[in-house]
N, C-alpha and C positions, 0 to 999 in steps of 0.2 A: 655206416650201414646205411642204404642207398634201395637196396631192392626187397619189398614187401610184398611178400602175399597173403590175400584177404578174402576169408571166404564169405558169402553174401552179398556181394557188390551190385547184386542188382538188386539188393533189399535197401531199406530208405537208411539204416546208418551206415551200409557198406558202400551206397552209393557216395554219400556226405564225405565218408572218411579219404576213398579213393581219389575222390576230386579234390580233396584238402593237398593230400600228402601228392597227386600227381601234379597240381599249382607250385609247389617246394620243390621241381624237381629230383621226386623219385620216382623208379620203376618198379609199375605193381603190375601181378596176376592175380585176376579175378577167378575165382573158381564160385557157381553158382547153378542150383539145380533147375531152375526156373520154375518151381512149383507152380501148381494153380490154385493155393489157396486162397491170394485176390488176383483182380486184374492182371493180367500177365503182360498188357500191353504196357504199363507202366514200367512193369520190371525192363520191360526190351528198352524203350523210352531213356530208362537210365542206363544200360549198359550203350546206347547208340551215342548219348552226350561224352561217355567216359571214354567209347572207340576213337575219339576227335583225336584223342591224343595219344600220339607212337608211342608214349613209353606206356600204353597200358595193351594188356592183351587177356584175352579172359577164356577160360574153359567153361562150357554151360554143359554139368554131368552133377549127378547127385553124389555127396562127400560119401555113401554107404558104398561104392565103388570104389575099395580100397586100391584096387592094382590102379587103374588109371588115376587116382589124387595121388598116388606116389610117382608114376611115373610125369606127370607134370609139375610137379613140385620140385621134384629132383633135377629135373630138364631145366627149371628157371634159377634153382639155388638160393633162396633169399635167404637173408640174412634175418627176418623177425617173420612169424607167421600171429596175422590178428586174425581171430575165429568168433567170426559175427553171425555166421548161417546156423538159422536153427529154424523148429518149426516154433514159433511164437505164437501168442493169443493166451491169454488165463482163460476165455469163454470156451473157446475152439477145446480147449483138453478136455474141458466135459464130454463133449461130442465125439472125438477120437483122439483116444488117448494114444493107440495104436504107433500114432502116426509121430507122436514126441518121444517113443521110444528107438524108432529108427532115425529119426534126426539128430535128437539132440544126445542120445547114448551113443548109438551106434557108429553115426557120423562124427561127434566128440571124439571119440577112443580111434578112429583113423586117424584124425588128427594128430592125438597125442601119438601116434605111431610113427606117422611123419617126422615131426619134430624132433622124436627120438634119433630114431635112423637117419636123419639130414644133420642131426646136430647143429638145433638151431640156436642161436643168439639169446632170442626172448621169443617165448612164446605169450601171447597176450590174449584171452578168451572173453568173452560177456556172460555175465551172469544177469541176476535182476535182482531189483530190491522188493521182489515178492519172495526169497528166499528168508526174509525177515518174519515172513507169516502173523501169527496169531502175536508176536511178542508186541510191549505198547510202551516199553520205556524210547522215548522219543528224545532228543533225534535218533536216528538208529546207526549205532557205532560198529564197525567192521567186528569189534572183536568180542560181541554179542556173543552167546548160545546162539544158533537158527536151527533148531528142533522142529517148528512145529509149522511147515508149509503146509498151506492149507488147497492147494490146488497141485493137478498132476506136471502139473508145467513148470510150478517152482520146485518140485520132487525133484525135476529131471534137471534143474539147473543145481540144485543144490547136491546133486550124484553129480555132476559135472565137477563142481567145486574139490571132493572129495578125491576123485579119480585123478585131476589134476597133481593134488597133492602129491600122491602117493607117487606119480611118475615124475613129478620133479623132485621128491626124494630118491627116489630108486636110480634112476637116470641122470641126476643133476642138471635137470631142464628149467633156467632161469623164467618162472611164471608170474603169471600177473592176472588177478581175475579182477574181471570190473563188473559194479552190482550198479547198472544203470536204474536211474528213476523218472517212471512217465516220462520219455520222449517225447519229442510235437516240432512241428517246423513242415517247411515245403519239400513237397517228394516224398509225404508223408504216406502210412499205412492206412488205406480205407476202412480198415478194422477196428482202427482206435477213435479216439473219443472225440478230437477237436474235427477229425476231414468229420467223422458222421454226424456232427452238430450244426457245422458249416454247409454239409450239403442240405440235408435235410431244411434247414431255417432259409437258403437261398430257394429248397423247393415245396414250401409251403407245408411239408410235415411235421408230423410229431417228434420231438426228440424225448427220448428214456431218460428219467433221473434217477439215480437208485441211491437207495435209504432215504429218498425224499430230500436227496442235496445236502445230508448231512454227511457230506464226504469230505478229504482233505487229501489232494495230491503235491510232490514234491515236484511240479511240471518244469524240466529240462529241455531248453532251448539247443535243437541237433547241432548247430555251430560248435556252442560252447561245448557240448561233448563229445563231437572231434577233435576237438583240439584240445581238449584232456587228455584223449586215447594219444594222440599225437605226442603230446609232452612226457608221458607214461612208458613210450616205447624206449624212450631213451634212460630209464632210471629203472633197468632191470635189477632183482634183488640178489642181493650177494650172499653166497653160502654161508651161513654160519656166522651170520653179522649179530654182534653182540648187543646193540641195544633193539631190541624186538617192539619194545615201544613206541620210538622215534622213528622205524623205518616199517613198522606193521609186517616186518616178513615173520614166516613161521619161525621157529624155533630151532628145527631140524631139518629145513631144505630152503632154495633160495623158491619162495615161495610167500605171496602175498595176496590179499585180496586189498581193493580200492572203491569206495563208494565215489560215484559221480551221480551228482544232482546240483539243483538249483540251491540248497540250505534253505528255503522258503516252505511253508506250508501255506496251501492255496484253497479255499475254499471252492468246491466243486460250483454253487452260486455265483459264485465272484470270476471263475472262470466263465461262465455263460453269458454272464453280465459283460464280460470284455468282447466276447463274441456279439453279441448284440449290436454294440454300440460302434465294432467297427463294420456291420453288413448294414449298419442303419437299420435294421427291422428288427422283432420282437421274435422268441421264441416260443410256438406251442408246445406246452410242457406236460409231460405225461408222467407224475412223481409215481415211483415205483418202491418195492420193498428191495432191501438188500440182496445183491444177486447171490447163489449159493459161490461159496469160495472167495468172494472180494472180500474185500479190508476196507475200515474207515478210513484208514492214515496212511500216509505215508512221508517220510520226511529225513533226511540225508545231514550224516554227520560229515563236513566235508573237510575236516582237519588236516586229514592225510593225505589227501590229496594235495592240498595246498604246502603242508612240511615237504612231500616228496617235486613238488615242479613248482612253487610258490604261485598257484596257480584257482582260481575258483570262478565256477559260472556267474554271469552276468546279468545274464537278459532277461529283461521283465517281461512277465507273461504276456502283459498288454503289445508289446512290442512284436516279440514271439506271432503272438496271434495275425497280428495286422502282416508281416510278411508273409504269415500262411496264406492268409486269405488273397492278398494280390498274386503268389502263385497260384491258387487255386483259379482266380477267376480269369486269369491267362494262362493257364493250362485248358481248360473247359468252356475257355469259351464266352464266361459268363458275366 
């Protein structure tokens, strides 16, 4: 396995995964629509860095364009597809839900069709901790029922999991869905909490703290996350594996769901204090009620990831914040 097709390579996680694989000698073809959901310059800069490696090539087009998607993937002939492209953002799904149908439903269906027609060795696709929705039993385990999504974004990701299971069953496509838990780090998205907090504090602007700070997140450093994805690429689910509990496989198809998180619940106010400490500057705090569709806590059980790969994310959030702030100061010259 040395050829990997990655969707969303101009995005935060796709960029880091592509960089890791290229450094390890893989050939990577990226596919990204470069939408204007956030700063396009940031996306183009990520691609320009990847293009410095001769083993990287990229197509800039929308996943909804099936004909071109299939043409490009068929020409590249990948062993593995990692589908990370999506319309992201819990809050934006309140404003523009239709974009989530186009990207997350139609785009994902097209990737599944490509995987079926090219008989891919392993299809890996991003889901989210948001699919746990109103579940309150923690830490979240992959085997729990997830029927109470609270945002349309989460609902489209849950739909992706169901769609992928059916295609895995029908066409025997080895498929891994990974549920990410609050990913952060250098080159992060400007709409995410860490980026917004650092930018606001540096520029003497207030930060909005929802639920009066009574929030907990399982913050996962991006390098840890993509290392987990890389290890899972070699662990494709086997058809009708008889030890379902140990492998996390579906009992009827070569399909599994894996949490990738840091396995630690961090209070939002502790996270903010760590940012203040790294910046050497206090935040102007604007305490707010809980935002519609948000959840008070996320916390991953990563025992399945550990069983499959002998790996667990380790980075302490204080260290990850420091890495992000160093990148932010360098990138924005502050």
